[in-house]
C-alpha distance (Angstrom), angle and dihedral (degrees) to the residues before:
residue distance angle dihedral
M1 . . .
P2 3.84 . .
A3 3.82 120.4 .
A4 3.82 90.9 -111.5
V5 3.78 120.5 42.6
R6 3.79 123.3 -168.0
T7 3.78 114.0 -116.1
S8 3.81 91.1 -124.4
K9 3.82 90.3 54.2
L10 3.80 91.1 49.3
A11 3.81 91.5 47.6
G12 3.81 89.3 51.1
L13 3.80 91.2 50.9
F14 3.81 92.1 50.0
E15 3.80 91.3 47.1
H16 3.80 92.3 49.1
A17 3.83 91.5 47.7
A18 3.82 90.4 48.7
R19 3.81 91.4 52.3
L20 3.81 92.5 48.6
I21 3.78 91.8 47.0
H22 3.81 91.8 47.9
G23 3.81 91.7 47.5
A24 3.80 91.3 51.4
G25 3.80 87.8 54.8
H26 3.81 90.4 73.1
A27 3.78 94.2 85.8
H28 3.80 138.6 129.9
G29 3.79 92.6 7.4
L30 3.83 95.7 -56.2
Y31 3.78 132.9 112.1
P32 3.82 121.7 -131.9
A33 3.82 91.6 -102.3
Q34 3.81 89.5 54.8
W35 3.83 91.4 51.7
T36 3.80 88.0 50.3
A37 3.81 89.8 51.9
L38 3.82 92.1 49.4
R39 3.81 90.6 50.7
Y40 3.79 92.2 44.7
F41 3.79 95.1 52.1
S42 3.80 92.1 43.1
E43 3.82 89.3 56.7
T44 3.82 100.1 41.4
G45 3.74 121.0 121.7
R46 3.79 91.9 59.8
D47 3.83 102.4 87.2
R48 3.81 92.2 -45.4
A49 3.77 127.7 102.3
P50 3.83 112.0 -133.3
T51 3.79 91.1 -134.3
V52 3.80 136.7 105.2
A53 3.82 88.6 -110.4
G54 3.81 90.3 53.1
L55 3.82 90.8 51.8
M56 3.81 89.1 46.7
R57 3.82 91.7 54.9
F58 3.82 91.5 44.0
Q59 3.82 91.8 53.0
N60 3.80 93.7 38.7
M61 3.81 89.6 -130.7
A62 3.77 137.8 131.1
M63 3.81 118.3 -88.3
S64 3.82 97.1 -116.3
P65 3.84 99.6 64.1
V66 3.82 91.7 39.7
A67 3.81 91.2 50.8
R68 3.84 89.9 49.1
T69 3.81 90.3 51.1
V70 3.80 92.4 51.3
R71 3.82 92.4 43.8
S72 3.83 91.4 52.9
M73 3.79 91.1 48.3
V74 3.80 91.3 50.3
E75 3.82 87.9 51.0
K76 3.84 89.7 50.6
G77 3.81 89.7 52.3
L78 3.83 94.2 -115.6
L79 3.80 97.2 112.2
E80 3.78 132.9 29.0
R81 3.78 132.8 -159.5
R82 3.79 124.9 -134.4
P83 3.79 130.2 179.4
N84 3.79 116.7 -88.2
P85 3.83 108.3 -132.1
Q86 3.85 90.5 -156.9
D87 3.80 97.6 46.9
R88 3.80 122.0 19.7
R89 3.83 90.3 -167.5
A90 3.83 93.5 64.0
D91 3.81 118.6 53.1
L92 3.78 118.8 -149.6
I93 3.80 113.5 -117.8
D94 3.82 124.2 -142.3
L95 3.78 134.5 178.6
T96 3.79 115.0 -109.7
D97 3.80 120.8 -136.8
E98 3.82 87.1 -97.7
G99 3.82 90.2 52.1
R100 3.81 91.2 51.5
R101 3.82 90.4 47.3
L102 3.80 91.5 51.1
L103 3.80 91.2 47.5
E104 3.79 87.7 63.2
L105 3.84 85.8 67.4
D106 3.82 92.6 50.7
P107 3.83 109.8 152.2
R108 3.81 88.5 -142.6
Q109 3.80 87.2 76.2
R110 3.82 88.5 75.1
L111 3.82 90.2 54.6
E112 3.81 90.1 48.3
A113 3.82 90.6 51.1
L114 3.81 90.2 51.7
L115 3.81 91.7 47.5
D116 3.81 88.9 52.2
K117 3.82 85.9 67.7
V118 3.82 92.0 59.8
P119 3.83 111.8 95.6
A120 3.81 113.1 -109.0
S121 3.80 92.9 -116.7
Q122 3.80 90.8 55.7
K123 3.81 92.8 45.5
V124 3.79 88.7 64.2
V125 3.80 91.2 54.1
V126 3.81 92.6 45.2
A127 3.81 91.7 48.4
E128 3.80 92.1 49.5
A129 3.82 91.7 47.9
L130 3.80 92.7 48.2
Q131 3.81 91.4 48.4
I132 3.82 90.3 52.8
L133 3.81 89.6 50.6
I134 3.80 93.9 46.3
D135 3.81 93.0 47.3
G136 3.80 91.4 48.1
L137 3.79 93.5 47.3
L138 3.81 91.8 47.7
D139 3.80 90.4 48.0
E140 3.82 90.5 52.3
T141 3.80 90.2 47.7
D142 3.81 90.7 50.9
R143 3.80 92.1 49.5
S144 3.80 94.0 47.7
A145 3.82 95.4 44.9
P146 3.78 117.9 100.8
P147 3.79 114.8 -105.4
P148 3.82 113.5 -88.6
D149 3.79 116.9 -93.3
R150 3.79 105.3 -106.2
S151 3.80 97.1 -178.3
């Protein structure tokens, strides 16, 4: 790759990578959002609430589609609900044994294997660039979102 890359070329590369990554997320009968939910609930307890609302905030999505995702995964036997002793309105969500088994087949492992081939010094640059993109995209989403209902 040349020393200087046009911004439009870089944007195209990111967009192409995002499409390929998203497409790979349709694996083993799950959609990308369901894989994200499995990962999220497998990693909760470290700054993440194992609740539907916690997943909603993590994904920066509305409650309705996130709740549907969790409900379908409970129906598939991949997640289970248990009462939350601190808040009876918000169940705690756990992976079932089947959910943990399926997570071992996570298509993100292929991406991680490819990223392992990137030299450590370049990983820092890639991580910083991705964080700038993510922060900017989230900021735009926040600014374009309707104001919260305060009724």
